[in-house]
C-alpha positions as CSV (number, residue, x, y, z in Angstrom):
1,X,44.0,126.2,-24.1
2,X,44.2,123.4,-26.7
3,X,41.3,121.9,-28.6
4,X,40.8,118.7,-26.4
5,X,40.6,120.9,-23.3
6,X,38.0,123.2,-24.9
7,X,35.9,120.2,-26.0
8,X,36.0,118.7,-22.4
9,X,35.0,122.1,-20.9
10,X,32.1,122.4,-23.4
11,X,30.8,118.9,-22.5
12,X,31.0,119.6,-18.8
13,X,29.2,122.9,-19.3
14,X,26.4,121.3,-21.4
15,X,26.1,118.1,-19.4
16,X,23.2,119.3,-17.1
17,X,21.2,120.4,-20.1
18,X,21.9,117.1,-21.8
19,X,20.8,115.0,-18.8
20,X,17.7,117.1,-18.4
21,X,16.8,116.6,-22.1
22,X,17.2,112.9,-21.9
23,X,15.1,112.7,-18.8
24,X,12.4,114.8,-20.5
25,X,12.5,112.6,-23.6
26,X,11.9,109.4,-21.7
27,X,9.3,111.0,-19.4
28,X,7.3,112.1,-22.4
29,X,7.5,108.6,-23.9
30,X,6.4,107.1,-20.6
31,X,3.5,109.5,-20.4
32,X,2.3,108.6,-24.0
33,X,3.0,104.9,-23.3
34,X,0.5,104.8,-20.4
35,X,-1.8,107.4,-22.0
36,X,-2.3,105.1,-25.0
37,X,-3.1,102.2,-22.7
38,X,-5.7,104.4,-20.9
39,X,-7.3,105.2,-24.2
40,X,-7.7,101.5,-25.0
41,X,-9.1,100.9,-21.5
42,X,-11.9,103.3,-22.2
43,X,-13.3,100.8,-24.8
44,X,-12.2,97.4,-23.4
45,X,-14.6,95.4,-25.5
46,X,-13.4,96.8,-28.8
47,X,-9.8,96.5,-27.7
48,X,-10.4,92.8,-26.6
49,X,-12.0,92.0,-30.0
50,X,-9.1,93.3,-32.0
51,X,-6.6,91.6,-29.7
52,X,-8.5,88.4,-30.0
53,X,-8.4,88.5,-33.8
54,X,-4.6,89.0,-33.6
55,X,-4.3,86.2,-31.0
56,X,-6.2,83.7,-33.0
57,X,-4.2,84.6,-36.2
58,X,-0.9,84.0,-34.3
59,X,-2.1,81.0,-32.3
60,X,-2.6,78.8,-35.4
61,X,0.9,78.8,-36.9
62,X,2.4,78.8,-33.4
63,X,0.4,75.7,-32.4
64,X,1.3,73.9,-35.6
65,X,5.0,74.8,-35.1
66,X,4.9,73.3,-31.6
67,X,3.2,70.1,-32.8
68,X,5.7,69.8,-35.7
69,X,8.6,70.1,-33.3
70,X,7.1,67.3,-31.1
71,X,6.8,65.1,-34.2
72,X,10.4,65.8,-35.1
73,X,11.4,64.8,-31.6
74,X,9.6,61.5,-31.9
75,X,11.1,60.7,-35.3
76,X,14.5,61.8,-34.0
77,X,14.3,58.9,-31.5
78,X,13.8,56.5,-34.3
79,X,16.6,57.9,-36.5
80,X,19.3,55.7,-34.9
81,X,17.7,52.3,-35.6
82,X,18.1,52.2,-39.3
83,X,18.8,48.6,-40.6
84,X,19.4,47.1,-43.9
85,X,17.7,43.8,-44.9
86,X,19.1,41.4,-47.5
87,X,16.5,39.1,-48.9
88,X,18.2,36.0,-50.3
89,X,17.2,33.9,-53.2
90,X,15.1,30.9,-52.5
91,X,17.7,28.5,-53.8
92,X,20.3,29.7,-51.3
93,X,21.1,27.0,-48.7
94,X,21.6,27.7,-45.0
95,X,25.3,27.0,-45.4
96,X,25.6,29.5,-48.2
97,X,23.6,32.1,-46.2
98,X,25.9,31.7,-43.2
99,X,29.0,32.1,-45.3
100,X,27.5,35.3,-46.7
101,X,26.8,36.4,-43.2
102,X,30.4,36.0,-42.3
103,X,31.6,38.0,-45.3
104,X,29.2,40.8,-44.5
105,X,30.2,40.8,-40.9
106,X,33.8,41.5,-41.9
107,X,32.9,44.7,-43.7
108,X,34.1,47.8,-41.9
109,X,30.7,49.5,-42.1
110,X,28.8,46.7,-40.4
111,X,28.3,46.4,-36.6
112,X,26.1,43.3,-36.5
113,X,24.4,40.9,-38.8
114,X,21.4,38.8,-37.8
115,X,20.4,35.7,-39.8
116,X,16.8,34.7,-40.2
117,X,16.3,31.4,-41.9
118,X,13.4,30.5,-44.1
119,X,11.9,28.3,-41.4
120,X,12.2,31.1,-38.7
121,X,10.7,33.6,-41.1
122,X,7.7,31.3,-41.8
123,X,7.2,30.6,-38.1
124,X,7.3,34.3,-37.2
125,X,5.0,35.1,-40.1
126,X,2.4,32.5,-38.9
127,X,2.5,33.8,-35.4
128,X,2.0,37.5,-36.3
129,X,-0.2,37.3,-39.4
130,X,-2.9,34.9,-38.1
131,X,-2.9,32.9,-41.4
132,X,-1.2,29.8,-39.9
133,X,-3.8,27.4,-41.2
134,X,-3.7,28.8,-44.7
135,X,0.1,28.7,-44.8
136,X,0.1,25.1,-43.6
137,X,-1.7,24.1,-46.7
138,X,1.2,25.3,-48.9
139,X,3.6,22.6,-50.2
140,X,6.7,24.9,-50.1
141,X,7.9,27.7,-47.9
142,X,7.5,30.9,-50.0
143,X,9.5,33.1,-47.7
144,X,13.2,33.8,-48.3
145,X,16.0,33.8,-45.8
146,X,17.0,37.3,-44.6
147,X,20.2,39.0,-43.3
148,X,19.4,42.0,-41.1
149,X,22.4,44.3,-41.0
150,X,23.0,47.0,-38.4
151,X,25.5,49.6,-39.6
152,X,28.1,51.1,-37.2
153,X,27.1,54.5,-35.8
154,X,29.7,56.4,-37.9
155,X,28.2,54.8,-41.0
156,X,24.5,55.2,-40.0
157,X,23.6,58.0,-42.4
158,X,21.5,57.7,-45.5
159,X,24.3,58.0,-48.0
160,X,26.6,55.4,-46.4
161,X,23.7,52.9,-45.9
162,X,22.6,53.3,-49.5
163,X,26.2,52.7,-50.7
164,X,26.4,49.6,-48.6
165,X,23.1,48.4,-50.1
166,X,24.3,48.9,-53.6
167,X,27.5,47.0,-52.8
168,X,25.7,44.0,-51.3
169,X,23.0,44.0,-54.0
170,X,25.6,42.7,-56.6
171,X,26.1,39.5,-54.7
172,X,24.6,36.5,-56.6
173,X,22.9,35.2,-53.5
174,X,20.9,38.4,-52.9
175,X,17.5,38.8,-54.5
176,X,16.9,42.4,-53.4
177,X,17.7,44.8,-50.5
178,X,15.4,46.9,-48.4
179,X,16.4,49.9,-46.3
180,X,14.2,49.9,-43.2
181,X,14.8,53.6,-42.9
182,X,13.1,54.6,-46.1
183,X,9.8,55.1,-44.5
184,X,11.5,57.4,-42.0
185,X,13.0,59.4,-44.9
186,X,9.5,59.7,-46.4
187,X,8.3,60.9,-43.0
188,X,11.0,63.5,-42.9
189,X,10.0,64.6,-46.4
190,X,6.4,65.0,-45.3
191,X,7.4,67.0,-42.2
192,X,9.6,69.2,-44.4
193,X,6.5,70.0,-46.5
194,X,4.4,70.6,-43.5
195,X,7.1,72.9,-42.0
196,X,7.1,75.0,-45.2
197,X,3.4,75.1,-45.2
198,X,3.4,76.4,-41.6
199,X,5.9,79.1,-42.6
200,X,3.7,80.1,-45.6
201,X,0.6,80.1,-43.3
202,X,2.4,82.1,-40.6
203,X,3.5,84.7,-43.2
204,X,0.0,85.1,-44.6
205,X,-1.5,85.4,-41.1
206,X,1.3,87.9,-40.1
207,X,0.2,90.1,-43.1
208,X,-3.4,89.7,-41.9
209,X,-2.4,91.0,-38.4
210,X,-0.7,94.0,-40.0
211,X,-3.9,94.8,-41.9
212,X,-6.1,94.4,-38.9
213,X,-3.9,96.7,-36.8
214,X,-3.5,99.1,-39.6
215,X,-7.3,99.3,-40.2
216,X,-7.9,99.8,-36.4
217,X,-5.3,102.6,-36.3
218,X,-6.8,104.2,-39.4
219,X,-10.2,104.3,-37.7
220,X,-8.6,105.8,-34.6
221,X,-6.9,108.5,-36.7
222,X,-10.2,109.4,-38.4
223,X,-12.0,109.6,-35.0
224,X,-9.3,112.1,-33.8
225,X,-9.0,114.0,-37.0
226,X,-10.0,117.4,-35.5
227,X,-7.6,116.9,-32.6
228,X,-4.8,116.2,-35.0
229,X,-5.6,119.3,-37.0
230,X,-5.5,121.4,-33.8
231,X,-2.2,119.9,-32.7
232,X,-0.7,120.7,-36.2
233,X,-2.0,124.3,-36.0
234,X,-0.2,125.0,-32.7
235,X,3.1,123.5,-34.1
236,X,2.9,119.8,-33.2
237,X,5.2,117.7,-35.3
238,X,4.3,114.5,-37.1
239,X,6.6,112.5,-34.8
240,X,4.7,113.9,-31.8
241,X,1.3,113.0,-33.3
242,X,2.5,109.6,-34.4
243,X,3.8,108.5,-31.0
244,X,0.4,107.6,-29.3
245,X,-0.7,105.6,-32.3
246,X,2.5,103.6,-32.4
247,X,2.1,102.8,-28.7
248,X,-1.5,101.8,-29.4
249,X,-0.1,99.3,-32.0
250,X,2.4,98.1,-29.4
251,X,-0.4,97.3,-26.9
252,X,-2.5,95.5,-29.5
253,X,0.4,93.4,-30.4
254,X,1.3,92.6,-26.8
255,X,-2.3,91.6,-25.9
256,X,-2.7,89.6,-29.1
257,X,0.5,87.7,-28.3
258,X,-0.7,86.9,-24.8
259,X,-4.0,85.7,-26.1
260,X,-2.2,83.5,-28.6
261,X,-0.1,82.0,-25.8
262,X,-3.2,81.2,-23.8
263,X,-4.9,79.6,-26.7
264,X,-1.9,77.4,-27.7
265,X,-1.3,76.4,-24.1
266,X,-5.0,75.5,-23.7
267,X,-4.9,73.4,-26.9
268,X,-1.8,71.5,-25.7
269,X,-3.4,70.9,-22.4
270,X,-6.5,69.5,-24.1
271,X,-4.7,67.1,-26.4
272,X,-1.9,66.3,-23.9
273,X,-3.9,63.6,-22.0
274,X,-4.9,61.6,-25.1
275,X,-1.4,61.7,-26.5
276,X,0.1,60.4,-23.2
277,X,-2.6,57.6,-23.2
278,X,-1.7,56.7,-26.7
279,X,2.0,56.6,-25.9
280,X,1.3,54.4,-22.9
281,X,-0.3,51.8,-25.2
282,X,3.1,51.6,-26.9
283,X,5.0,51.4,-23.6
284,X,6.4,54.9,-24.1
285,X,6.6,57.8,-21.6
286,X,6.4,60.4,-24.3
287,X,4.5,63.6,-23.5
288,X,4.0,66.8,-25.5
289,X,6.6,69.5,-25.0
290,X,4.9,72.6,-23.8
291,X,5.8,76.2,-24.8
292,X,9.4,77.0,-23.8
293,X,10.9,80.4,-22.9
294,X,12.3,80.8,-26.4
295,X,9.0,80.2,-28.2
296,X,7.2,82.5,-25.8
297,X,9.7,85.3,-26.2
298,X,9.7,84.9,-30.0
299,X,5.9,84.9,-30.2
300,X,5.5,88.0,-28.1
301,X,8.3,89.8,-30.0
302,X,6.8,89.0,-33.4
303,X,3.4,90.0,-32.2
304,X,4.6,93.3,-30.9
305,X,6.6,94.0,-34.0
306,X,3.5,93.2,-36.2
307,X,1.5,95.6,-34.1
308,X,4.1,98.4,-34.4
309,X,4.5,97.7,-38.1
310,X,0.7,97.9,-38.8
311,X,0.4,101.1,-36.8
312,X,3.4,102.7,-38.5
313,X,2.1,102.0,-42.0
314,X,-1.4,103.3,-41.1
315,X,-0.1,106.5,-39.4
316,X,2.5,107.2,-42.2
317,X,-0.2,107.0,-44.9
318,X,-3.1,108.7,-43.3
319,X,-1.3,111.4,-41.2
320,X,-0.1,113.1,-44.4
321,X,-3.7,113.4,-45.6
322,X,-4.6,115.5,-42.6
323,X,-3.5,119.1,-42.9
324,X,-5.0,122.2,-41.4
325,X,-6.7,124.5,-44.0
């Protein structure tokens, strides 16, 4: 009999024992899984307090992340309306301004050019500012004529618009240029800073969750010190002893994540009405985006991993200190 046939016969002979071993392995894990939950259920108030601390710690960065994402969605709707304004010198006549408009309109980057004469600018300013009587006392119109340029979509990025502004600024009739999108870029900069702040805050609170879980598991180990000593005396391995504490950390993480989801959803529900009312004043149908499946899955996964991580660190450190004498 050659080697492959011997290997196949060996696998067939050992398969029943292998299957039984796998079943036994998962059965023991299932027993410890529900045993650890039963241990927590014996002291529900203490378990709830620890899970609530974890939930509050995770709810804060999660809620800020959701609000930041809503702000990004709002600003994303404004991103396509960037325009470039050319403020002309006061000595430029209407005829010269219209000729400049024709030249600008012929540029390949430009989709549309609107001309606002000095008289139109003054009339519009009187109507919107409420200083009509004061402006009527002026001898001369102080406002310049303006060309409002709308770039083509393929040139509607910050670099292309800035290059166009630099090109048109060199024209003798142009006093100065203004990019209407600059305020939006500043808003993006602010949101980027806020996003980094949320990440730093989330990292700090994640470390706090690990410490909370680790300290809770440490107390559980100390309370069961004599039991651990007995298990080691009869031959129990560290992996066997560690298992229920790891599952305890799993449950703390899961319950903490669920509490965080409830808190975030409640906060969004509370502020959702005022936000919709404010949007209605601006003739907008905007409403806050609620927690989606991806955010929920990520939050629960991170919460569980933090619970397991905290319990693993606590058990690994304190279990070595308990040895039978």
